[in-house]
PLY file of the C-alpha trace (Angstrom):
ply
format ascii 1.0
element vertex 589
property float x
property float y
property float z
element edge 588
property int vertex1
property int vertex2
end_header
8.39 -17.29 -0.76
7.02 -14.82 1.98
10.14 -13.88 4.46
9.13 -14.40 8.59
8.28 -11.19 10.28
10.12 -11.72 13.39
12.10 -9.42 12.88
9.89 -6.98 11.76
11.32 -3.58 12.23
9.58 -1.54 15.27
8.08 1.62 14.85
10.93 4.20 15.11
9.51 7.98 14.98
5.80 7.60 17.20
5.31 11.17 17.96
6.21 11.55 13.56
3.87 9.41 12.49
1.32 11.44 14.35
1.62 14.67 13.73
1.96 13.20 10.00
-1.63 12.11 10.65
-3.27 14.73 11.89
-2.08 17.27 8.72
-4.05 14.49 7.20
-6.94 14.96 9.64
-5.39 19.28 9.50
-6.65 19.25 5.79
-10.46 18.91 7.85
-9.75 21.47 10.59
-13.17 23.16 10.39
-14.62 20.01 10.10
-12.81 18.94 12.70
-14.03 21.86 14.52
-16.75 22.02 14.08
-17.06 17.94 15.86
-14.91 19.56 19.06
-17.35 22.01 19.56
-20.30 19.13 19.48
-17.93 16.80 21.43
-17.79 20.02 24.06
-21.91 20.00 23.77
-22.74 16.80 23.98
-20.39 15.94 26.91
-21.77 18.95 28.83
-24.83 17.64 28.52
-24.51 14.35 29.65
-22.45 15.45 32.26
-25.25 17.45 33.55
-27.32 14.32 34.11
-25.43 12.67 37.95
-26.03 16.89 39.22
-30.32 16.62 37.81
-29.84 13.10 39.70
-27.97 13.89 43.11
-31.19 16.92 43.49
-33.21 14.11 42.77
-32.57 12.22 45.25
-31.80 14.97 47.78
-35.97 15.23 47.36
-36.57 12.39 46.93
-34.84 12.12 51.06
-36.71 14.43 52.14
-38.45 11.57 54.29
-42.08 9.92 53.90
-44.91 13.20 53.59
-41.86 15.55 52.78
-41.23 14.43 49.03
-42.39 16.98 46.72
-42.17 14.90 44.17
-43.02 17.91 41.38
-39.36 18.51 41.80
-38.72 15.33 41.56
-39.67 15.37 38.31
-38.58 18.13 36.89
-35.46 17.17 38.04
-35.95 13.48 36.14
-37.23 15.61 32.85
-34.33 17.84 32.53
-32.35 15.62 33.29
-34.40 13.09 30.42
-33.74 15.76 28.16
-30.07 16.60 28.58
-29.43 12.61 28.31
-31.38 11.91 25.10
-30.04 15.71 23.32
-26.30 14.11 23.87
-27.66 11.43 22.80
-28.25 12.42 19.43
-24.94 15.22 18.91
-23.10 11.91 19.80
-24.48 10.18 16.53
-24.04 13.33 14.31
-20.54 13.36 15.28
-20.11 9.37 14.48
-21.34 10.26 10.86
-19.78 13.38 10.32
-15.88 11.44 11.18
-17.57 8.56 9.11
-17.16 10.86 5.57
-13.69 12.52 7.58
-12.52 9.33 7.85
-13.39 8.40 4.26
-12.05 11.83 2.24
-8.31 11.00 4.84
-8.58 7.30 3.26
-9.80 8.22 -0.60
-6.49 10.79 0.18
-4.00 8.46 1.82
-4.99 6.09 -1.09
-4.13 8.50 -4.00
-0.71 9.02 -2.33
0.41 6.26 -2.20
-0.78 5.10 -5.43
0.70 8.36 -7.26
3.85 7.26 -5.48
4.02 4.01 -6.37
4.06 5.37 -10.28
7.77 7.40 -9.80
9.77 4.71 -7.32
12.12 3.13 -9.23
11.66 -0.12 -10.78
13.66 -1.75 -8.16
11.44 -1.28 -5.48
9.39 -4.17 -6.83
11.93 -5.95 -7.78
12.66 -6.26 -3.52
9.43 -5.99 -2.19
6.68 -8.47 -2.97
3.65 -7.33 -4.77
1.64 -8.71 -1.64
2.92 -6.99 1.15
2.12 -3.70 -0.70
-0.91 -4.27 -1.51
-1.77 -4.28 2.02
-0.60 -1.46 2.97
-2.58 0.16 0.03
-5.52 -1.15 1.52
-5.22 -2.95 5.31
-2.87 -0.51 6.95
-4.69 2.32 5.70
-8.19 0.81 6.61
-6.85 0.70 9.76
-5.64 4.16 10.23
-9.06 5.29 9.23
-11.11 2.82 11.16
-9.23 4.71 14.40
-10.03 8.34 12.81
-13.53 7.75 12.19
-14.22 6.42 16.38
-11.07 6.91 18.41
-10.38 10.15 17.51
-14.08 10.86 18.94
-14.03 8.76 21.64
-10.42 10.35 22.44
-12.25 13.84 22.64
-15.58 12.94 24.24
-13.61 11.22 26.92
-10.83 13.47 27.69
-13.96 15.85 27.58
-15.56 13.74 30.38
-12.89 12.86 32.29
-11.92 16.24 32.98
-15.49 17.71 33.75
-16.15 15.12 35.97
-13.01 15.54 37.95
-13.83 18.76 38.34
-17.51 18.38 39.44
-16.16 15.85 41.97
-13.95 18.71 43.60
-17.06 20.98 43.17
-18.94 18.32 45.25
-16.64 17.27 47.88
-12.45 17.56 47.49
-12.32 15.21 50.75
-13.74 12.13 47.98
-11.50 13.83 45.56
-8.25 12.31 47.54
-9.48 9.10 46.30
-9.32 9.81 42.27
-6.81 11.79 42.67
-4.92 8.53 44.28
-5.65 5.74 41.87
-4.97 8.51 38.54
-0.71 8.02 38.43
-1.24 4.20 39.09
-3.98 3.83 35.99
-1.32 6.57 34.26
1.80 4.33 35.33
0.13 0.92 33.91
-0.63 2.54 30.61
2.66 4.16 29.95
3.75 0.71 30.78
1.70 -1.32 28.51
2.05 1.04 25.85
6.01 0.02 25.77
4.82 -4.05 25.43
2.16 -3.19 22.89
3.10 -1.43 20.14
5.77 -3.15 18.88
3.42 -6.44 18.46
1.54 -4.20 16.55
4.42 -2.98 14.41
4.81 -6.55 13.85
0.85 -8.18 13.09
0.70 -5.37 10.70
4.33 -6.62 9.06
3.48 -10.29 9.30
-0.54 -9.80 7.56
1.58 -7.79 4.27
3.87 -11.08 4.44
0.80 -13.07 4.14
-0.56 -11.68 1.51
2.66 -11.43 -0.28
2.98 -15.45 0.01
-0.71 -15.97 -1.13
-0.70 -13.33 -3.88
2.66 -15.36 -5.26
0.52 -18.72 -4.67
-2.58 -18.45 -6.77
0.08 -16.99 -8.77
1.30 -19.12 -9.57
-0.78 -22.02 -8.52
-0.47 -24.23 -12.53
3.56 -24.45 -11.41
2.53 -26.03 -8.10
-0.01 -28.45 -9.52
1.79 -29.66 -12.28
4.80 -30.55 -9.50
2.29 -31.84 -7.18
3.64 -29.62 -4.44
0.58 -28.72 -2.83
1.47 -30.51 0.49
4.60 -28.30 0.33
3.06 -24.99 -0.25
0.05 -26.31 3.07
3.03 -26.45 5.09
4.71 -23.13 3.63
1.71 -21.71 4.19
0.70 -22.93 7.88
3.76 -21.90 8.78
3.47 -17.83 7.41
-0.20 -18.27 8.62
0.95 -19.91 12.13
3.62 -16.77 11.78
0.79 -14.28 11.45
-1.09 -15.93 14.14
1.11 -15.90 16.55
1.62 -11.62 16.17
-2.08 -11.46 16.20
-1.87 -13.29 19.68
0.34 -11.29 21.23
-0.66 -8.04 20.30
-4.28 -9.00 21.35
-2.59 -10.78 24.69
-1.54 -7.97 25.75
-3.96 -5.97 24.38
-7.14 -6.91 26.14
-5.40 -6.71 29.88
-5.19 -3.52 29.41
-9.41 -3.25 29.47
-9.55 -5.30 32.71
-7.27 -4.14 34.47
-7.79 -0.30 34.47
-11.61 -2.05 35.51
-10.10 -3.30 38.67
-8.07 0.20 39.05
-11.33 1.80 38.34
-13.68 -0.28 40.73
-11.06 -0.12 43.45
-11.48 3.79 43.74
-15.09 3.41 43.89
-14.91 1.14 46.96
-13.01 3.80 48.48
-15.05 6.18 47.94
-17.84 4.33 49.18
-16.18 3.72 52.36
-14.65 7.02 52.78
-18.69 8.62 51.53
-20.02 6.81 54.14
-17.99 7.78 56.86
-18.69 11.73 55.70
-22.48 11.30 55.61
-22.53 9.60 58.95
-20.32 13.41 60.30
-22.92 15.66 57.84
-20.22 17.07 56.13
-22.20 15.62 52.70
-25.66 14.88 51.33
-27.11 11.75 50.18
-27.81 13.02 47.36
-24.10 14.47 46.83
-22.58 10.95 47.77
-24.94 9.53 45.06
-23.44 12.50 42.37
-20.25 12.31 43.56
-20.42 8.41 42.54
-22.19 9.02 39.71
-19.43 11.81 38.34
-16.27 8.89 39.40
-18.22 6.08 36.77
-18.03 9.12 34.26
-14.54 9.75 35.19
-13.77 6.38 35.47
-15.72 4.91 32.28
-13.88 7.25 29.33
-10.49 6.33 31.20
-11.36 2.36 31.08
-12.14 3.32 27.18
-8.95 5.07 26.26
-7.45 2.16 27.84
-9.37 -0.04 26.09
-9.09 2.27 22.42
-4.65 2.73 22.76
-4.81 -0.86 20.94
-6.23 0.28 18.18
-4.55 3.44 18.48
-1.52 1.89 18.81
-2.63 -0.15 15.53
-3.38 2.17 13.60
0.10 4.28 14.44
2.07 0.62 13.43
-0.25 0.59 10.26
0.26 4.61 9.59
4.69 4.10 9.90
4.01 1.33 7.25
2.19 3.24 4.84
4.45 6.89 5.93
8.05 4.28 4.98
6.34 3.36 1.43
5.74 7.46 0.76
9.01 8.11 2.18
10.58 5.64 -0.05
12.82 7.10 -2.88
12.13 8.21 -6.08
13.10 8.58 -9.49
16.29 10.70 -9.67
14.36 14.06 -10.95
15.67 15.62 -14.36
17.57 17.40 -14.61
17.09 21.24 -14.73
18.03 21.21 -18.32
16.25 18.38 -19.66
14.69 18.52 -22.53
11.64 16.26 -24.15
12.56 13.79 -27.07
11.02 14.79 -30.38
11.59 14.32 -33.64
13.42 10.90 -33.19
15.79 9.34 -35.98
16.83 6.84 -33.56
20.30 6.26 -33.30
22.17 5.23 -30.20
25.35 4.39 -28.70
26.67 2.99 -25.29
30.12 4.23 -24.93
31.96 2.46 -21.70
29.38 1.74 -19.79
29.47 -0.60 -16.29
26.75 -0.80 -14.35
25.59 -2.59 -11.01
22.39 -2.91 -9.30
23.84 -3.54 -6.05
26.67 -1.34 -4.93
30.68 -3.51 -5.28
28.67 -6.38 -7.88
29.26 -4.99 -11.43
27.31 -6.88 -14.17
28.10 -4.61 -17.07
31.64 -4.35 -17.59
33.06 -1.44 -20.20
30.45 -2.18 -22.76
30.01 0.10 -25.73
27.52 -0.65 -28.75
26.59 1.59 -31.81
23.11 1.05 -33.34
22.40 3.15 -36.12
19.04 4.46 -36.61
16.58 1.72 -38.90
19.01 -1.58 -37.97
17.86 -4.22 -36.07
19.90 -5.27 -33.05
20.06 -8.64 -31.47
20.64 -9.16 -28.19
22.41 -12.94 -27.27
23.89 -15.32 -24.49
23.31 -17.19 -21.27
20.77 -16.84 -18.97
21.81 -14.17 -16.56
24.54 -12.36 -18.45
23.09 -9.18 -18.82
21.01 -8.83 -21.23
17.16 -7.47 -20.01
20.27 -5.13 -17.89
20.50 -3.68 -20.88
17.30 -2.81 -21.76
16.58 -1.36 -18.38
19.41 1.13 -19.06
18.02 1.89 -22.19
14.86 2.74 -20.95
16.31 4.48 -17.62
14.95 2.42 -15.55
18.33 2.89 -13.80
20.92 5.12 -14.87
24.72 3.72 -15.26
27.00 3.23 -13.08
29.73 4.87 -15.48
29.85 5.47 -19.32
26.97 7.34 -21.19
23.57 5.82 -23.09
23.16 8.94 -26.18
20.30 8.34 -28.29
21.08 11.11 -31.67
23.94 11.84 -30.64
22.49 13.49 -26.86
23.36 11.95 -23.79
19.94 9.90 -22.34
20.13 11.86 -18.98
19.44 14.92 -20.81
15.95 14.50 -21.78
13.14 14.27 -20.13
12.45 10.11 -19.02
8.69 10.26 -20.23
9.93 11.79 -23.64
12.50 9.13 -23.58
10.35 5.59 -22.84
7.61 6.86 -24.96
10.08 7.07 -27.44
10.02 3.30 -27.27
7.54 0.12 -27.81
8.34 -2.59 -25.53
7.42 -6.28 -25.90
8.16 -8.16 -23.07
8.34 -11.85 -22.45
6.09 -11.37 -19.09
2.46 -9.70 -21.55
0.50 -7.35 -19.17
-2.99 -7.45 -20.39
-5.99 -5.61 -18.41
-9.84 -6.31 -17.99
-10.85 -4.39 -20.65
-12.15 -5.15 -24.41
-9.65 -6.76 -27.10
-9.44 -3.17 -28.64
-9.03 -1.25 -25.20
-5.87 -4.05 -24.80
-4.27 -3.40 -28.39
-5.23 0.49 -29.25
-3.51 0.93 -25.42
-0.59 3.12 -26.19
-1.68 4.82 -29.01
-4.87 8.32 -28.06
-7.47 8.12 -30.44
-6.96 4.94 -32.77
-9.21 3.80 -35.55
-10.59 0.35 -35.48
-8.89 0.09 -39.19
-5.77 0.36 -37.37
-6.55 -2.18 -35.04
-6.99 -4.43 -37.33
-4.34 -3.94 -39.43
-2.04 -4.74 -36.74
-3.85 -7.24 -35.38
-4.05 -9.13 -38.84
0.12 -8.64 -38.95
0.27 -9.89 -36.04
-1.67 -13.15 -36.96
-4.36 -12.75 -33.37
-6.83 -11.27 -35.66
-8.16 -14.99 -36.85
-8.58 -15.95 -33.40
-10.62 -12.30 -32.43
-12.79 -12.89 -35.52
-14.01 -16.20 -33.75
-14.59 -14.26 -30.28
-18.47 -13.81 -29.23
-17.80 -9.99 -29.68
-14.99 -9.66 -31.82
-13.13 -7.00 -30.86
-15.67 -5.59 -28.35
-14.89 -9.15 -26.47
-13.36 -8.55 -22.49
-10.44 -9.71 -21.41
-11.06 -10.55 -17.78
-8.57 -9.85 -15.08
-5.20 -10.68 -16.29
-5.93 -12.09 -19.39
-7.66 -15.70 -17.61
-9.99 -16.44 -20.58
-6.85 -16.42 -23.38
-4.12 -18.78 -23.77
-0.03 -16.73 -22.67
0.05 -16.88 -26.20
-2.56 -14.92 -27.49
-1.71 -12.71 -24.71
1.77 -11.98 -26.46
0.38 -11.70 -29.64
-2.18 -8.65 -28.48
0.95 -7.57 -26.43
3.15 -7.97 -30.25
-0.29 -5.59 -32.11
-0.33 -3.29 -29.29
3.51 -2.45 -30.14
3.48 -2.79 -33.75
0.23 0.03 -33.13
2.69 2.90 -30.76
4.17 5.06 -33.32
7.63 5.07 -32.12
11.77 5.06 -34.01
12.19 2.71 -31.54
11.31 -1.03 -30.46
12.45 -3.00 -27.90
11.13 -7.13 -28.13
12.11 -8.80 -24.92
12.15 -12.99 -26.01
8.54 -11.58 -27.67
7.46 -14.86 -29.79
7.98 -16.89 -26.49
4.84 -17.75 -25.93
4.15 -18.99 -29.48
4.36 -21.81 -32.21
7.59 -21.66 -34.64
5.40 -21.62 -37.74
3.50 -18.60 -35.72
6.60 -17.28 -35.19
8.33 -17.32 -38.07
5.23 -15.18 -39.71
5.45 -12.72 -36.77
8.98 -12.29 -38.04
8.29 -11.51 -41.62
5.48 -9.45 -41.16
7.20 -7.29 -38.09
10.83 -6.82 -40.07
8.04 -4.92 -42.69
6.13 -3.03 -40.10
9.93 -2.17 -38.70
10.89 -0.85 -41.51
12.99 2.69 -40.23
12.63 1.77 -36.75
15.71 0.86 -34.42
14.93 -2.49 -32.64
16.53 -3.66 -29.78
15.67 -7.77 -29.30
16.75 -10.14 -26.81
16.14 -13.42 -28.20
16.91 -17.25 -26.63
15.96 -18.90 -30.28
18.86 -17.54 -32.32
17.40 -19.65 -35.62
14.64 -16.06 -34.92
17.62 -13.25 -35.38
19.97 -14.31 -37.94
18.23 -11.42 -40.29
20.05 -9.03 -37.60
21.86 -5.85 -38.57
23.84 -6.95 -35.81
24.17 -9.75 -33.02
25.52 -8.23 -30.08
26.64 -11.77 -28.30
26.70 -10.72 -23.59
28.69 -13.21 -21.34
28.84 -12.14 -17.73
28.57 -8.27 -18.36
30.36 -8.09 -21.56
30.38 -8.13 -25.07
32.05 -11.22 -26.15
31.58 -11.09 -29.57
29.45 -9.03 -32.24
28.69 -8.72 -35.69
26.27 -10.42 -38.40
25.21 -14.20 -38.39
27.15 -15.07 -40.99
30.40 -13.93 -39.82
29.81 -15.09 -35.48
29.43 -18.13 -37.59
32.68 -18.43 -39.51
34.12 -17.20 -36.52
33.24 -20.24 -34.25
33.30 -18.61 -31.68
30.95 -18.30 -28.89
27.90 -17.47 -30.63
28.62 -20.93 -33.11
28.53 -23.07 -29.94
25.49 -21.29 -28.52
23.84 -21.97 -31.99
24.83 -25.06 -32.91
24.07 -26.11 -29.34
20.25 -25.20 -29.82
20.38 -27.67 -32.89
22.12 -30.54 -31.13
0 1
1 2
2 3
3 4
4 5
5 6
6 7
7 8
8 9
9 10
10 11
11 12
12 13
13 14
14 15
15 16
16 17
17 18
18 19
19 20
20 21
21 22
22 23
23 24
24 25
25 26
26 27
27 28
28 29
29 30
30 31
31 32
32 33
33 34
34 35
35 36
36 37
37 38
38 39
39 40
40 41
41 42
42 43
43 44
44 45
45 46
46 47
47 48
48 49
49 50
50 51
51 52
52 53
53 54
54 55
55 56
56 57
57 58
58 59
59 60
60 61
61 62
62 63
63 64
64 65
65 66
66 67
67 68
68 69
69 70
70 71
71 72
72 73
73 74
74 75
75 76
76 77
77 78
78 79
79 80
80 81
81 82
82 83
83 84
84 85
85 86
86 87
87 88
88 89
89 90
90 91
91 92
92 93
93 94
94 95
95 96
96 97
97 98
98 99
99 100
100 101
101 102
102 103
103 104
104 105
105 106
106 107
107 108
108 109
109 110
110 111
111 112
112 113
113 114
114 115
115 116
116 117
117 118
118 119
119 120
120 121
121 122
122 123
123 124
124 125
125 126
126 127
127 128
128 129
129 130
130 131
131 132
132 133
133 134
134 135
135 136
136 137
137 138
138 139
139 140
140 141
141 142
142 143
143 144
144 145
145 146
146 147
147 148
148 149
149 150
150 151
151 152
152 153
153 154
154 155
155 156
156 157
157 158
158 159
159 160
160 161
161 162
162 163
163 164
164 165
165 166
166 167
167 168
168 169
169 170
170 171
171 172
172 173
173 174
174 175
175 176
176 177
177 178
178 179
179 180
180 181
181 182
182 183
183 184
184 185
185 186
186 187
187 188
188 189
189 190
190 191
191 192
192 193
193 194
194 195
195 196
196 197
197 198
198 199
199 200
200 201
201 202
202 203
203 204
204 205
205 206
206 207
207 208
208 209
209 210
210 211
211 212
212 213
213 214
214 215
215 216
216 217
217 218
218 219
219 220
220 221
221 222
222 223
223 224
224 225
225 226
226 227
227 228
228 229
229 230
230 231
231 232
232 233
233 234
234 235
235 236
236 237
237 238
238 239
239 240
240 241
241 242
242 243
243 244
244 245
245 246
246 247
247 248
248 249
249 250
250 251
251 252
252 253
253 254
254 255
255 256
256 257
257 258
258 259
259 260
260 261
261 262
262 263
263 264
264 265
265 266
266 267
267 268
268 269
269 270
270 271
271 272
272 273
273 274
274 275
275 276
276 277
277 278
278 279
279 280
280 281
281 282
282 283
283 284
284 285
285 286
286 287
287 288
288 289
289 290
290 291
291 292
292 293
293 294
294 295
295 296
296 297
297 298
298 299
299 300
300 301
301 302
302 303
303 304
304 305
305 306
306 307
307 308
308 309
309 310
310 311
311 312
312 313
313 314
314 315
315 316
316 317
317 318
318 319
319 320
320 321
321 322
322 323
323 324
324 325
325 326
326 327
327 328
328 329
329 330
330 331
331 332
332 333
333 334
334 335
335 336
336 337
337 338
338 339
339 340
340 341
341 342
342 343
343 344
344 345
345 346
346 347
347 348
348 349
349 350
350 351
351 352
352 353
353 354
354 355
355 356
356 357
357 358
358 359
359 360
360 361
361 362
362 363
363 364
364 365
365 366
366 367
367 368
368 369
369 370
370 371
371 372
372 373
373 374
374 375
375 376
376 377
377 378
378 379
379 380
380 381
381 382
382 383
383 384
384 385
385 386
386 387
387 388
388 389
389 390
390 391
391 392
392 393
393 394
394 395
395 396
396 397
397 398
398 399
399 400
400 401
401 402
402 403
403 404
404 405
405 406
406 407
407 408
408 409
409 410
410 411
411 412
412 413
413 414
414 415
415 416
416 417
417 418
418 419
419 420
420 421
421 422
422 423
423 424
424 425
425 426
426 427
427 428
428 429
429 430
430 431
431 432
432 433
433 434
434 435
435 436
436 437
437 438
438 439
439 440
440 441
441 442
442 443
443 444
444 445
445 446
446 447
447 448
448 449
449 450
450 451
451 452
452 453
453 454
454 455
455 456
456 457
457 458
458 459
459 460
460 461
461 462
462 463
463 464
464 465
465 466
466 467
467 468
468 469
469 470
470 471
471 472
472 473
473 474
474 475
475 476
476 477
477 478
478 479
479 480
480 481
481 482
482 483
483 484
484 485
485 486
486 487
487 488
488 489
489 490
490 491
491 492
492 493
493 494
494 495
495 496
496 497
497 498
498 499
499 500
500 501
501 502
502 503
503 504
504 505
505 506
506 507
507 508
508 509
509 510
510 511
511 512
512 513
513 514
514 515
515 516
516 517
517 518
518 519
519 520
520 521
521 522
522 523
523 524
524 525
525 526
526 527
527 528
528 529
529 530
530 531
531 532
532 533
533 534
534 535
535 536
536 537
537 538
538 539
539 540
540 541
541 542
542 543
543 544
544 545
545 546
546 547
547 548
548 549
549 550
550 551
551 552
552 553
553 554
554 555
555 556
556 557
557 558
558 559
559 560
560 561
561 562
562 563
563 564
564 565
565 566
566 567
567 568
568 569
569 570
570 571
571 572
572 573
573 574
574 575
575 576
576 577
577 578
578 579
579 580
580 581
581 582
582 583
583 584
584 585
585 586
586 587
587 588
């Protein structure tokens, strides 16, 4: 179940996150420089408007019979041209930034996906799939939306604020004092609200990740939920998760939405003071009517961007929180690099040996204790024992999903840490209890592990796996498309496909983890016989709960609480009358 995010991590490194985003944008520095130039030109044109408006008003204020309408029209035309050109440049800027944000989103998603391919298996054991998906989709979308819209708004606002303030000082330094007095109030309020809103936006991002994780978990187990009539409890659990997400969203937006109106009130107070002081100065003859009009327009241009910055600062906080979640994933520890002198595993014979291996997923909690095992090339080794005994852990160590804490594992006499991981894992074929098929044709799914496989080869292994008759009954045979996660075929059929895939894979070692758990006993016996023929000269490790299926194993390893308590053939272990004998007889009693 998705955990509550009320105690979700708060952002710890705002400046570091911002700098990392800048590095992503720096790739397009020349495009951004062009955008900056266009922003400057657009804002200069926009800033000319109030000055031209003031000139037009001064002409119109000359009095009846003295107004030069040609001059008024002249200033009005120039003002219109400036505003139209400024708008066209702004449109061009927005289009360019949309493309930049699209490129950055693609690069970030590629980096995240590549990182996920290099992260140890343990990361996926500790984190929900929904939360990971949320970082790849929602969080990156938030960041790139901010880049495409808010970055332009900030650049435009900064130019407008500086230009407007310079023009106000030029028109009337005394009136500008009013603006100078209200600026610190705005800045102090913005800094205060930043401390309030930033943690809440971080919690909002985390809450959406938790909700996605919960929904993904529930949808994947929908049949089980309905079978146990657990819909009501799941609805209640989702209501709690949904309430937490809604509350996080409300808390973030509650404070965020107060920034704009409050900043507007401060700016309106400034405008009122300007009007009062401006009237007094006009009565004293210090400023003209046109200058007051221009000053008021510039003050509005000055306060507008500040207001806008206050509004988009919410989205900035949200984007930084989302970016930090993405960067935390990118900063996750990767699999330990191959040793400097590691070599590729080639010409595999299949001699595997575990010597005094101890291992635990968590420090201080050992699962396997001083485990030793020898598997000669071409032999079938069965690993049995009660649930939680450490059987799958042995497989994880053989594949180097994890490294041993002490002891060693060798293949063909060489420590597996002296081989490259890719070549070691490529020397094994695996069939797991949790089957995996992808959206594609049946032929593509079976041929997944062997590049350039022919239809004849695929048909041969499909027949050996007893899935060929089923495939031929399908409308397009081997070209039938399997839906996402194999929703249009049964679990047993999916498992037979993965068995056929493993049979086709050209390797010297094979791992079967409850590989026939979803097929009936009769089919299982036929598959076992066929697989035994196809596994000749291959070292095989089989995890099985149905002990009747591994009687022919060359050696049976009996594991309990991380220790090998017995090992031998089926006959010798049955004669011994120990732990294995009890497991075996219990299945038939």
